VOPAGU-2260 file (C-alpha; in pm, 1 decimal, decimal comma):
REM VOPAGU-2260
SITE   aa  ch    i         X         Y         Z
SITE  MET   A    0    2825,8   -1860,2    -550,5
SITE  CYS   A    1    2789,3   -1468,0    -644,2
SITE  ASN   A    2    3053,5   -1485,9    -855,9
SITE  LEU   A    3    2870,0   -1804,8   -1025,3
SITE  ILE   A    4    2533,5   -1620,7   -1089,8
SITE  LEU   A    5    2667,6   -1364,8   -1236,3
SITE  ALA   A    6    2819,0   -1578,7   -1476,5
SITE  LEU   A    7    2486,9   -1763,7   -1578,1
SITE  PHE   A    8    2310,8   -1437,7   -1601,1
SITE  ILE   A    9    2562,8   -1330,1   -1844,8
SITE  PHE   A   10    2578,4   -1633,3   -2052,1
SITE  VAL   A   11    2243,0   -1660,5   -2062,4
SITE  LEU   A   12    2172,7   -1316,9   -2189,8
SITE  SER   A   13    2434,9   -1404,3   -2437,9
SITE  LEU   A   14    2186,3   -1687,1   -2568,5
SITE  SER   A   15    1880,2   -1442,6   -2566,2
SITE  SER   A   16    2052,3   -1203,9   -2799,8
SITE  LEU   A   17    2199,3   -1438,7   -3087,0
SITE  GLU   A   18    1822,4   -1573,1   -3105,9
SITE  VAL   A   19    1715,2   -1273,3   -3165,0
SITE  SER   A   20    1982,6   -1144,6   -3405,7
SITE  ALA   A   21    1941,2   -1466,4   -3624,6
SITE  GLN   A   22    1567,4   -1356,3   -3726,3
SITE  PRO   A   23    1446,5   -1147,0   -3979,3
SITE  PHE   A   24    1164,2    -946,0   -3869,4
SITE  HIS   A   25    1210,9    -616,8   -3660,6
SITE  THR   A   26     818,3    -596,0   -3442,1
SITE  LEU   A   27     699,3    -816,8   -3172,7
SITE  VAL   A   28     405,0    -894,4   -3082,8
SITE  THR   A   29     170,8   -1027,7   -2860,2
SITE  SER   A   30    -227,3   -1076,2   -2748,7
SITE  LEU   A   31    -413,9    -859,2   -2510,2
SITE  HIS   A   32    -767,1    -990,1   -2317,8
SITE  LYS   A   33   -1070,5    -777,9   -2217,8
SITE  ASP   A   34   -1201,8    -941,7   -1864,2
SITE  PRO   A   35   -1536,9    -979,3   -1867,3
SITE  SER   A   36   -1601,6    -907,7   -1508,4
SITE  THR   A   37   -1381,3    -592,6   -1487,0
SITE  SER   A   38   -1360,3    -457,2   -1814,2
SITE  LEU   A   39   -1005,4    -464,1   -1758,5
SITE  HIS   A   40    -733,0    -524,6   -2011,6
SITE  THR   A   41    -399,0    -777,2   -1975,3
SITE  ILE   A   42    -122,0    -871,2   -2174,3
SITE  THR   A   43     -17,7   -1246,8   -2231,3
SITE  LEU   A   44     391,0   -1218,9   -2181,5
SITE  THR   A   45     434,5   -1612,8   -2052,8
SITE  LEU   A   46     358,8   -1910,1   -2251,2
SITE  ASN   A   47      58,9   -2054,4   -2035,3
SITE  PRO   A   48    -230,6   -1838,5   -2177,6
SITE  SER   A   49    -387,4   -1841,1   -1821,0
SITE  GLU   A   50    -136,9   -1618,3   -1691,0
SITE  GLN   A   51    -204,8   -1243,4   -1772,3
SITE  TYR   A   52     -41,4    -952,4   -1624,2
SITE  LEU   A   53    -253,0    -614,6   -1628,9
SITE  VAL   A   54    -201,0    -333,4   -1904,3
SITE  ASP   A   55     -17,9      13,7   -1721,3
SITE  LEU   A   56      41,6     323,2   -1946,7
SITE  ASP   A   57     190,3     478,0   -1573,8
SITE  ALA   A   58     369,9     194,5   -1374,3
SITE  PRO   A   59     706,7     244,8   -1308,7
SITE  PHE   A   60     758,2    -160,6   -1362,4
SITE  ILE   A   61     678,8    -491,6   -1411,8
SITE  TRP   A   62     581,9    -736,5   -1134,9
SITE  ASN   A   63     414,6   -1051,2   -1056,4
SITE  GLN   A   64     284,7   -1263,5    -775,0
SITE  CYS   A   65     533,1   -1541,6    -642,7
SITE  ASP   A   66     594,0   -1699,3    -389,3
SITE  SER   A   67     967,4   -1718,0    -386,9
SITE  LEU   A   68    1246,4   -1488,2    -493,4
SITE  HIS   A   69    1376,9   -1576,1    -877,8
SITE  LEU   A   70    1708,0   -1444,7   -1010,6
SITE  PRO   A   71    1788,6   -1106,7    -743,6
SITE  VAL   A   72    1852,3    -749,8    -849,3
SITE  PHE   A   73    2163,5    -617,4    -675,3
SITE  CYS   A   74    2182,8    -259,1    -474,0
SITE  ASP   A   75    2448,5    -155,6    -699,8
SITE  GLU   A   76    2283,0    -261,3   -1038,8
SITE  SER   A   77    2094,1      59,4   -1275,1
SITE  ASP   A   78    1801,1    -116,5   -1251,0
SITE  CYS   A   79    1752,5    -134,3    -868,6
SITE  LEU   A   80    1883,5     275,1    -897,9
SITE  THR   A   81    1610,4     325,1   -1125,1
SITE  ALA   A   82    1320,7     116,8    -961,6
SITE  ARG   A   83    1399,3     259,9    -604,3
SITE  ARG   A   84    1374,5     650,5    -771,5
SITE  TYR   A   85     964,5     539,8    -763,7
SITE  MET   A   86     929,0     393,5    -452,8
SITE  SER   A   87     547,5     459,6    -365,1
SITE  PRO   A   88     463,3     694,5     -63,7
SITE  LEU   A   89     237,4     440,7       7,1
SITE  CYS   A   90     460,1     197,7     169,5
SITE  PRO   A   91     716,3     272,1     457,3
SITE  GLU   A   92    1030,0     419,2     378,1
SITE  THR   A   93    1257,5     100,1     370,2
SITE  ASN   A   94    1658,6      52,5     286,1
SITE  ASN   A   95    1776,0    -236,5     102,0
SITE  THR   A   96    1894,7    -571,7     293,9
SITE  HIS   A   97    2188,4    -787,2     265,3
SITE  SER   A   98    2243,5   -1165,3     217,7
SITE  SER   A   99    2518,2   -1366,7     237,9
SITE  ASP   A  100    2708,4   -1029,0     219,4
SITE  GLN   A  101    2500,9    -896,2    -103,5
SITE  CYS   A  102    2287,0    -633,5     -86,2
SITE  LEU   A  103    1921,7    -728,3    -198,8
SITE  CYS   A  104    1763,1    -464,9    -417,7
SITE  TYR   A  105    1378,9    -381,2    -222,8
SITE  ASP   A  106    1113,6    -183,8    -453,8
SITE  THR   A  107     739,4    -111,9    -367,4
SITE  PRO   A  108     479,9    -236,6    -677,3
SITE  VAL   A  109     148,6    -110,4    -635,4
SITE  ASN   A  110    -184,3    -233,2    -743,6
SITE  PRO   A  111    -299,1      66,6    -967,5
SITE  ILE   A  112    -673,0     -51,3    -913,3
SITE  THR   A  113    -665,5     -38,1    -558,1
SITE  GLY   A  114    -381,0     196,6    -501,8
SITE  SER   A  115    -203,7     -60,1    -271,6
SITE  CYS   A  116     164,6    -155,9    -234,4
SITE  ALA   A  117     382,5    -366,1     -99,7
SITE  LEU   A  118     761,0    -370,6       3,4
SITE  THR   A  119     923,0    -680,6    -218,2
SITE  ASN   A  120    1261,9    -772,2    -311,0
SITE  ALA   A  121    1325,9    -675,6    -731,5
SITE  SER   A  122    1404,4    -976,2    -911,0
SITE  ARG   A  123    1464,1   -1074,5   -1258,4
SITE  ASN   A  124    1248,3   -1334,8   -1460,5
SITE  VAL   A  125    1142,9   -1441,6   -1815,6
SITE  LEU   A  126     916,3   -1232,3   -2087,4
SITE  THR   A  127     771,5   -1421,0   -2385,7
SITE  VAL   A  128     671,6   -1271,7   -2705,9
SITE  TYR   A  129     658,2   -1317,9   -3095,5
SITE  TRP   A  130     818,5   -1183,3   -3383,3
SITE  THR   A  131     552,0   -1057,5   -3661,1
SITE  ALA   A  132     605,3    -928,4   -4019,1
SITE  GLY   A  133     292,6    -746,4   -3987,5
SITE  ARG   A  134      32,4   -1032,5   -4050,4
SITE  SER   A  135       4,5   -1293,6   -3826,5
SITE  LEU   A  136     277,2   -1471,4   -3568,4
SITE  SER   A  137     569,0   -1580,1   -3704,5
SITE  THR   A  138     754,7   -1910,9   -3618,4
SITE  TYR   A  139    1060,0   -1746,3   -3437,5
SITE  ARG   A  140     881,1   -1707,1   -3059,7
SITE  ILE   A  141    1147,2   -1545,2   -2832,4
SITE  GLN   A  142    1219,8   -1552,8   -2467,6
SITE  TYR   A  143    1376,0   -1237,0   -2316,6
SITE  PHE   A  144    1597,2   -1342,3   -2004,4
SITE  ASN   A  145    1618,5   -1137,4   -1640,2
SITE  ARG   A  146    1411,1    -881,9   -1738,9
SITE  PHE   A  147    1305,9    -672,0   -1424,4
SITE  VAL   A  148    1033,9    -838,3   -1300,7
SITE  SER   A  149     988,6    -699,7    -916,6
SITE  CYS   A  150     783,3   -1021,9    -718,0
SITE  ALA   A  151     505,7    -940,9    -512,5
SITE  PRO   A  152     320,0   -1111,6    -262,7
SITE  SER   A  153     -53,8   -1230,6    -371,2
SITE  SER   A  154    -248,6   -1000,7    -132,9
SITE  LEU   A  155    -106,5    -734,4    -414,6
SITE  LEU   A  156    -324,3    -909,0    -679,0
SITE  GLN   A  157    -659,8    -756,2    -512,0
SITE  SER   A  158    -964,0    -622,2    -798,9
SITE  LEU   A  159    -727,7    -707,7   -1077,6
SITE  PRO   A  160    -893,4    -953,5   -1329,3
SITE  ALA   A  161    -913,0   -1368,5   -1241,4
SITE  GLN   A  162    -606,8   -1439,6   -1426,8
SITE  ALA   A  163    -364,8   -1157,9   -1345,0
SITE  ILE   A  164     -61,6   -1247,6   -1177,2
SITE  GLY   A  165      89,8    -853,5   -1213,0
SITE  VAL   A  166     117,3    -570,8   -1354,7
SITE  ALA   A  167     282,3    -508,7   -1708,7
SITE  SER   A  168     413,9    -142,0   -1741,5
SITE  LEU   A  169     327,1      30,2   -2074,6
SITE  SER   A  170     498,5     353,7   -1938,8
SITE  GLN   A  171     775,6     575,8   -2010,4
SITE  SER   A  172     986,0     443,5   -1722,2
SITE  THR   A  173    1310,5     301,3   -1864,0
SITE  LEU   A  174    1228,0     -39,6   -1690,5
SITE  SER   A  175     888,8     -84,3   -1845,4
SITE  LEU   A  176     803,4    -339,5   -2149,4
SITE  LEU   A  177     904,4    -135,5   -2444,9
SITE  TYR   A  178    1234,9     -33,7   -2346,6
SITE  GLN   A  179    1281,3    -407,5   -2180,0
SITE  PHE   A  180    1214,7    -529,9   -2559,7
SITE  ILE   A  181    1453,9    -238,4   -2705,8
SITE  ILE   A  182    1706,4    -369,7   -2914,7
SITE  ASP   A  183    1881,7    -322,0   -3264,5
SITE  ASP   A  184    1596,1    -433,5   -3451,9
SITE  VAL   A  185    1297,4    -281,0   -3245,3
SITE  THR   A  186    1224,4      33,5   -3265,2
SITE  GLN   A  187    1120,5     269,7   -2996,2
SITE  LYS   A  188     740,2     237,2   -3038,3
SITE  PHE   A  189     470,0      60,3   -2947,1
SITE  SER   A  190      97,2      28,8   -3063,1
SITE  LEU   A  191    -238,2     -93,3   -2863,9
SITE  CYS   A  192    -531,2    -215,7   -2991,6
SITE  LEU   A  193    -775,6    -299,1   -2689,4
SITE  SER   A  194   -1062,4    -549,2   -2826,3
SITE  SER   A  195   -1425,2    -413,1   -2740,2
SITE  SER   A  196   -1497,7    -738,3   -2668,8
SITE  SER   A  197   -1397,5   -1004,6   -2463,7
SITE  ASP   A  198   -1500,8   -1298,0   -2688,7
SITE  ASP   A  199   -1204,2   -1171,3   -2923,1
SITE  GLN   A  200    -810,3   -1088,2   -2874,7
SITE  GLY   A  201    -714,8    -753,3   -2914,9
SITE  VAL   A  202    -321,6    -686,0   -3015,5
SITE  ILE   A  203      30,9    -525,4   -2902,0
SITE  PHE   A  204     323,0    -433,2   -3139,7
SITE  PHE   A  205     641,5    -329,8   -3013,6
SITE  GLY   A  206     820,9    -171,1   -3319,6
SITE  ASP   A  207     700,0     -39,0   -3666,0
SITE  GLY   A  208     454,3    -140,8   -3915,2
SITE  PRO   A  209     270,9    -275,4   -4078,4
SITE  TYR   A  210     -19,9    -408,9   -3864,5
SITE  TYR   A  211    -250,3    -585,8   -4046,8
SITE  LEU   A  212    -612,6    -598,6   -3920,7
SITE  GLU   A  213    -813,5    -858,0   -4171,8
SITE  PRO   A  214   -1080,1    -849,6   -4239,9
SITE  PRO   A  215   -1053,0    -649,9   -4500,0
SITE  ALA   A  216    -783,7    -778,4   -4719,8
SITE  ASN   A  217    -462,1    -577,4   -4677,5
SITE  PHE   A  218    -590,1    -323,3   -4429,4
SITE  ASP   A  219    -257,1    -194,9   -4253,7
SITE  ALA   A  220    -430,2      13,0   -3939,9
SITE  SER   A  221    -102,0     205,9   -3924,3
SITE  SER   A  222    -170,2     374,5   -4259,9
SITE  ILE   A  223    -475,7     531,0   -4096,2
SITE  LEU   A  224    -309,8     707,4   -3831,4
SITE  SER   A  225    -300,3    1031,2   -3713,0
SITE  TYR   A  226     -40,3    1234,2   -3506,2
SITE  ILE   A  227     -34,7    1466,9   -3251,6
SITE  PRO   A  228     266,3    1536,4   -2999,5
SITE  LEU   A  229     273,9    1354,0   -2661,1
SITE  ILE   A  230     343,0    1630,5   -2345,7
SITE  LYS   A  231     562,0    1591,8   -2137,2
SITE  ASN   A  232     467,9    1594,2   -1762,0
SITE  PRO   A  233     797,6    1594,5   -1547,5
SITE  SER   A  234     637,0    1469,3   -1234,1
SITE  ALA   A  235     443,9    1165,5   -1406,5
SITE  LEU   A  236     548,4     843,3   -1643,7
SITE  GLY   A  237     211,0     803,9   -1815,5
SITE  TYR   A  238     103,7    1011,3   -2176,1
SITE  PHE   A  239     -54,7    1339,6   -2188,1
SITE  ILE   A  240    -169,1    1520,7   -2485,2
SITE  ASN   A  241    -238,5    1839,8   -2546,4
SITE  VAL   A  242    -666,1    1933,4   -2568,1
SITE  THR   A  243    -788,2    2308,6   -2600,5
SITE  GLY   A  244   -1189,9    2187,1   -2601,8
SITE  ILE   A  245   -1466,7    1969,3   -2634,5
SITE  SER   A  246   -1715,0    2016,9   -2885,2
SITE  ILE   A  247   -2084,4    1878,5   -2927,0
SITE  ASN   A  248   -2181,5    1831,9   -3263,4
SITE  GLN   A  249   -1949,5    2016,4   -3328,8
SITE  LYS   A  250   -1960,9    2371,7   -3143,1
SITE  ALA   A  251   -1705,1    2364,2   -2870,5
SITE  ILE   A  252   -1893,4    2372,6   -2496,6
SITE  SER   A  253   -1797,0    2713,3   -2348,4
SITE  ILE   A  254   -1480,6    2650,0   -2053,1
SITE  PRO   A  255   -1228,5    2882,6   -1958,5
SITE  PRO   A  256    -916,2    2901,6   -2182,1
SITE  ASN   A  257    -617,3    2666,6   -1984,4
SITE  THR   A  258    -880,9    2486,6   -1868,5
SITE  PHE   A  259    -727,0    2144,2   -1985,1
SITE  ALA   A  260    -341,3    2288,7   -1937,8
SITE  LEU   A  261    -106,6    2091,5   -1769,5
SITE  ASP   A  262      57,8    2357,5   -1623,2
SITE  VAL   A  263    -269,3    2476,4   -1482,9
SITE  SER   A  264    -499,6    2177,9   -1482,8
SITE  GLY   A  265    -328,8    1856,1   -1440,5
SITE  GLY   A  266    -367,9    1791,6   -1800,5
SITE  VAL   A  267    -517,1    1544,1   -2024,3
SITE  LYS   A  268    -415,3    1153,8   -1995,1
SITE  LEU   A  269    -465,3     807,6   -2128,8
SITE  SER   A  270    -518,3     564,1   -1916,1
SITE  THR   A  271    -591,3     165,3   -1891,2
SITE  THR   A  272    -669,7     164,8   -1577,5
SITE  VAL   A  273    -982,1     365,7   -1543,8
SITE  PRO   A  274   -1297,5     196,6   -1742,9
SITE  TYR   A  275   -1452,3     533,7   -1837,2
SITE  THR   A  276   -1355,3     912,7   -1954,6
SITE  THR   A  277   -1379,6    1102,6   -1647,3
SITE  LEU   A  278   -1435,9    1505,3   -1661,5
SITE  ARG   A  279   -1309,1    1700,5   -1348,8
SITE  SER   A  280   -1646,3    1837,4   -1204,2
SITE  ASP   A  281   -1611,4    2182,5   -1373,3
SITE  ILE   A  282   -1562,2    2066,3   -1697,5
SITE  TYR   A  283   -1841,6    1778,6   -1663,5
SITE  SER   A  284   -2145,5    1990,9   -1584,3
SITE  VAL   A  285   -2097,4    2274,5   -1878,4
SITE  PHE   A  286   -2054,2    1953,7   -2094,3
SITE  MET   A  287   -2338,9    1734,2   -1954,3
SITE  SER   A  288   -2569,2    2075,6   -2013,8
SITE  GLU   A  289   -2479,3    2100,4   -2376,5
SITE  PHE   A  290   -2506,4    1704,1   -2413,4
SITE  LYS   A  291   -2851,8    1685,5   -2229,3
SITE  LYS   A  292   -2999,0    1957,3   -2486,2
SITE  ALA   A  293   -2803,6    1742,4   -2788,4
SITE  VAL   A  294   -3051,5    1460,6   -2697,5
SITE  ASP   A  295   -3333,8    1651,8   -2589,0
SITE  GLY   A  296   -3648,5    1362,9   -2658,2
SITE  PHE   A  297   -3461,8    1075,0   -2583,5
SITE  PRO   A  298   -3660,1     905,8   -2271,7
SITE  ARG   A  299   -3431,6     896,9   -1962,2
SITE  GLY   A  300   -3381,8     547,9   -1815,3
SITE  LYS   A  301   -3238,6     460,0   -1490,2
SITE  LYS   A  302   -2856,7     527,2   -1382,1
SITE  VAL   A  303   -2610,6     231,4   -1358,6
SITE  SER   A  304   -2313,0     299,1   -1134,4
SITE  PRO   A  305   -2061,4     504,8   -1216,7
SITE  LEU   A  306   -2272,1     611,6   -1565,8
SITE  GLU   A  307   -2535,7     889,6   -1446,1
SITE  TYR   A  308   -2709,1     987,8   -1769,4
SITE  CYS   A  309   -2874,0     669,9   -1906,0
SITE  PHE   A  310   -3148,7     654,6   -2179,7
SITE  LYS   A  311   -3390,2     406,5   -2321,3
SITE  THR   A  312   -3287,0     357,1   -2674,4
SITE  ASN   A  313   -3088,6      38,7   -2860,5
SITE  VAL   A  314   -2764,1     234,3   -2999,6
SITE  THR   A  315   -2805,7     -44,1   -3290,1
SITE  ARG   A  316   -3083,1      96,4   -3456,6
SITE  PRO   A  317   -2973,1     307,5   -3743,1
SITE  THR   A  318   -3263,7     565,2   -3684,4
SITE  LYS   A  319   -3122,8     636,2   -3272,6
SITE  VAL   A  320   -2781,0     628,9   -3400,6
SITE  GLY   A  321   -2804,1     920,4   -3661,7
SITE  SER   A  322   -2978,2    1089,0   -3350,3
SITE  ILE   A  323   -2650,1    1079,1   -3116,4
SITE  PRO   A  324   -2417,4    1393,9   -3115,0
SITE  ARG   A  325   -2110,9    1389,3   -3216,6
SITE  ILE   A  326   -1865,6    1414,1   -2947,3
SITE  ASP   A  327   -1475,9    1533,1   -3014,9
SITE  LEU   A  328   -1205,1    1657,6   -2823,8
SITE  VAL   A  329   -1044,7    1994,2   -2984,1
SITE  LEU   A  330    -687,3    1900,2   -3038,8
SITE  GLY   A  331    -376,4    2134,1   -2977,3
SITE  ASP   A  332    -304,3    2139,6   -3330,9
SITE  GLY   A  333    -689,7    2221,1   -3470,7
SITE  ALA   A  334    -739,2    1891,7   -3513,9
SITE  TYR   A  335   -1014,3    1618,1   -3349,0
SITE  TRP   A  336   -1037,8    1335,2   -3205,3
SITE  ASN   A  337   -1389,3    1171,4   -3222,7
SITE  ILE   A  338   -1522,1     950,7   -3001,1
SITE  HIS   A  339   -1736,7     728,5   -3201,7
SITE  ASN   A  340   -2066,8     623,0   -3100,9
SITE  SER   A  341   -1975,4     297,4   -3012,4
SITE  ASN   A  342   -1715,0     457,9   -2753,3
SITE  LEU   A  343   -1956,5     716,7   -2628,5
SITE  LEU   A  344   -2253,1     511,1   -2533,6
SITE  LYS   A  345   -2263,6     146,2   -2338,4
SITE  GLN   A  346   -2540,5     -54,6   -2382,6
SITE  VAL   A  347   -2656,8    -167,3   -2017,5
SITE  ASP   A  348   -2902,9    -361,6   -2168,2
SITE  ALA   A  349   -3159,8    -451,4   -2446,9
SITE  ASP   A  350   -3346,2    -134,7   -2417,7
SITE  ALA   A  351   -3071,4      78,2   -2241,5
SITE  SER   A  352   -2761,7     275,5   -2274,8
SITE  CYS   A  353   -2581,9     464,8   -2091,8
SITE  LEU   A  354   -2304,7     800,5   -2156,1
SITE  ALA   A  355   -1973,7     625,3   -2071,4
SITE  ILE   A  356   -1838,7     995,3   -1957,5
SITE  VAL   A  357   -1843,6    1020,4   -1546,0
SITE  ASN   A  358   -1778,1    1284,4   -1336,6
SITE  GLY   A  359   -1428,8    1309,3   -1187,8
SITE  GLY   A  360   -1513,6    1522,4    -877,3
SITE  ASN   A  361   -1371,5    1936,3    -772,7
SITE  THR   A  362   -1041,6    1791,8    -643,2
SITE  ALA   A  363    -999,5    1564,9    -932,4
SITE  GLU   A  364    -572,1    1545,8   -1024,4
SITE  HIS   A  365    -670,3    1573,2   -1395,9
SITE  ALA   A  366    -921,3    1789,7   -1582,6
SITE  VAL   A  367    -964,3    1509,0   -1827,5
SITE  VAL   A  368    -860,2    1086,3   -1801,7
SITE  ILE   A  369    -961,2     923,5   -2131,4
SITE  GLY   A  370   -1056,6     591,7   -2032,6
SITE  THR   A  371   -1003,8     257,6   -2149,5
SITE  TYR   A  372   -1389,0     279,0   -2285,8
SITE  GLN   A  373   -1295,9     545,4   -2512,3
SITE  LEU   A  374    -943,6     372,9   -2630,5
SITE  GLU   A  375   -1100,8      40,4   -2771,3
SITE  ASN   A  376   -1128,8     -66,5   -3149,5
SITE  ILE   A  377    -865,2     196,0   -3254,0
SITE  MET   A  378    -486,8     160,3   -3332,9
SITE  LEU   A  379    -294,5     399,6   -3053,1
SITE  GLN   A  380      74,8     435,0   -3148,5
SITE  PHE   A  381     289,7     545,9   -2892,3
SITE  ASP   A  382     594,9     672,8   -3044,2
SITE  LEU   A  383     891,6     728,7   -2780,8
SITE  ALA   A  384    1133,8     856,1   -3029,4
SITE  GLN   A  385     953,4    1126,4   -3125,9
SITE  SER   A  386     712,9    1204,9   -2889,1
SITE  ARG   A  387     411,7    1141,8   -3051,6
SITE  LEU   A  388      39,0     977,4   -3029,5
SITE  GLY   A  389     -69,8     793,8   -3327,8
SITE  PHE   A  390    -396,1     737,9   -3305,6
SITE  SER   A  391    -684,0     642,7   -3578,5
SITE  SER   A  392   -1074,8     681,5   -3615,1
SITE  SER   A  393   -1285,8     362,6   -3473,0
SITE  LEU   A  394   -1170,0      86,2   -3687,8
SITE  SER   A  395   -1555,3     -19,7   -3698,1
SITE  SER   A  396   -1559,8     260,7   -3962,9
SITE  PHE   A  397   -1273,6      47,2   -4214,9
SITE  GLY   A  398   -1471,5    -296,8   -4136,6
SITE  SER   A  399   -1257,2    -413,9   -3907,6
SITE  SER   A  400   -1167,2    -407,8   -3564,0
SITE  CYS   A  401    -901,5    -543,2   -3285,4
SITE  GLY   A  402    -949,7    -835,6   -3235,5
SITE  ASN   A  403    -885,1    -908,1   -3653,0
SITE  PHE   A  404    -474,8    -996,4   -3601,0
SITE  ASP   A  405    -432,6   -1329,8   -3715,2
SITE  PHE   A  406    -295,5   -1529,3   -3430,8
SITE  THR   A  407    -205,3   -1819,3   -3597,3
SITE  VAL   A  408     154,9   -1884,6   -3630,0
SITE  ARG   A  409     266,3   -1913,3   -3991,0
SITE  PRO   A  410     607,3   -1962,3   -4161,3
């Protein structure tokens, strides 16, 4: 029986490879969705658009809820050895199990929102995406068979978006989505564009540009990227950058050297599971002291948890937008990551806005976590081959948005 399963696996995998080699494109694409209830972002990886996976830049592997085990992963497979390197300490230790004289691989998928985990069987499943030349979906849809997608219980879906059936890893793990898709024609990079509206689909590309987000006509978001090195954190799978300071109206706030250093303060990481940028308390207190001076005169509004600093204003009014202070992350090479007004303030009702930056507490693991709200409506390119991050300014500055990709199938 085992030999039959193995033969079927090799046959199906060869069919998948033939389909890939027959197409003329070099970039994969699929849609992203902002959940209106949780503000979390999900990705489409199946033929059923109602089945979504939560986007996670830190997860070691992909998992979904399943009632029965799909094609199992055996203990001697390299994917099993990799998955078991990421066993969660939150779950009790376990050994692999045996069935019909075969050793079946166990792993521990984790819910990144609640922190809960489960002991489950590692398994394989189908992932579906499209090829693109950068402007729209091509007629070449591809189904990747037998990709590592762990089988998790429904209890692990707690606090995820309602349509989420699991978690999609976009980390640097060799079991992440990018590595599941890497073949000869796809380069080792992906580009993430999170929509700021739940009414518009965001987009993710696996491979090189162009990335057309029209209108405006022929607007290629890959052409407006600035690049900074990614910092390797040997104890994490996520993405870290070198930040040396924060400035308000182009004046640096006063904080000690090495405040943001990875080896001293946990560094600065990007996250798609943290809703707002969080600053460790010592950084937050200095930042807020200077920010309050910059918005002196704005009438205060009521707090809207978890946002602590709110004021009565409508950020859509040009007279008020001009009064909002400029906030920049100062990068290690002397460049700046400007936080656009639309990523800085959250409109909580018709006449009140809140600063979308929160206090991470004194014991925060990282000095800064750049949250999802600050990542929306900008193009981010994670280039693992060159270990660098490409980032744009707000696409609204170019008259475009992450919701402007054409998801129509065109020849």
